[in-house]
C-alpha positions, 0 to 999 in steps of 0.5 A: 500500500502506497501513501497517496496525496490528500488534496489535488496539490498533494497529488500533483506533487506526488505525480511529479516526484514519482513519475518524472525522471531524476534530474540535477535540481529535482530534489532542490525543486521539491524542497522549495515547493515543500517550503514555500507552497506547502509550508512544510506540510504535504498532506498524504493519506493511507488506504484507511484514511490515516492522514499525515502532514509530512515534510520532504526535508525529513527522512521519514517524510522524504521516503514516503513522498518519494517511495510511497512508504516508510518501513512498510514490512514492519508496519505490515507486521504490526498491523497483523499482530494488532488485527484482532485489537488490543493495546499498542504502546508506541515508544518514540512515536515521532509524528505518529506513523505507526500509532495513527495507522494502527489506530485505524484498526477496530478495537485497538487502543494506542498509547503514543509516547514522544518526549520531544516537544517539537515532534510531539506538536506534529504528532498531535496535529496528525492525530487531529487530522486523522480523527484518531480518538483512540490514541492517547498521546504522552509527552514524556521521556522514558529511561531506567530510572526517574530523573532528567536528561536532554533532548538533542538532535545532531541532524536538525533537518531530520526529526527522526534523529532526535534522541535522549542524551544524558549530558547537555549539548548545544541546542539541547533542552532539558526534559523529565524522565520516568520509568516505563513501569511507573507510566504503565502503573499510572495508566492502569495498563495490565496487558500489551499486545504490541510494544514498539520502541524506536528511541535512537539507541536508548532502547535498553534503558527504556526496557530496563525501566520496565523489566527491573520492576518486580511487578512489571508486565510483559508485552506479548510482542516487542518490535525494536530498532536494532542497530549501532546507535545502541553503542552511543548509549554505553551499551552494545548490541549483543548485551541488549540482545542477550538481555531481552532473551533472558527475559523469555523472549524469542527473536525474529526478523520482521519477516517473522523468520527466527533470527540469530545475532549477526544475521542481516536485519530487514529495516533494522528492526527486530521482533521479539515474542514472549515465550515465558 
C-alpha cells in the first residue's frame, strides 16, 4: 500500500516526484515547493484514511513522498499482530506513523509516547487530522530510572534523529524522565499486545525501566530498532540482545523468520515474542 496525496496539490506533487525522471535540481525543486507552497506540510493519506502532514526535508517524510512508504514490512507486521485489537504502546512515536495507522484498526487502543516537544506538536496535529480518538498521546521521556536528561538532535533537518542524551549539548533542552513501569502503573495498563520502541539507541534503558520492576508486565510482542546507535548509549548490541532473551523472549526478523545475532536485519528492526 502506497501513501497517496490528500488534496489535488498533494497529488500533483506526488505525480511529479514519482513519475518524472531524476534530474540535477529535482530534489532542490521539491524542497522549495515543500517550503514555500506547502509550508512544510504535504498532506498524504493511507488506504484507511490515516492522514499525515509530512515534510520532504525529513527522512521519514522524504521516503514516503518519494517511495510511497516508510518501513512498510514492519508496519505490515504490526498491523497483523494488532488485527484482532488490543493495546499498542508506541515508544518514540515521532509524528505518529505507526500509532495513527494502527489506530485505524477496530478495537485497538494506542498509547503514543514522544518526549520531544517539537515532534510531539506534529504528532498531535496528525492525530487531529486523522480523527484518531483512540490514541492517547504522552509527552514524556522514558529511561531506567526517574530523573532528567536532554533532548538533542545532531541532524536538525531530520526529526527522526532526535534522541535522549544524558549530558547537555548545544541546542539541547532539558526534559523529565520516568520509568516505563511507573507510566504503565499510572495508566492502569495490565496487558500489551504490541510494544514498539524506536528511541535512537536508548532502547535498553527504556526496557530496563520496565523489566527491573518486580511487578512489571510483559508485552506479548516487542518490535525494536536494532542497530549501532545502541553503542552511543554505553551499551552494545549483543548485551541488549542477550538481555531481552533472558527475559523469555524469542527473536525474529520482521519477516517473522527466527533470527540469530549477526544475521542481516530487514529495516533494522527486530521482533521479539514472549515465550515465558
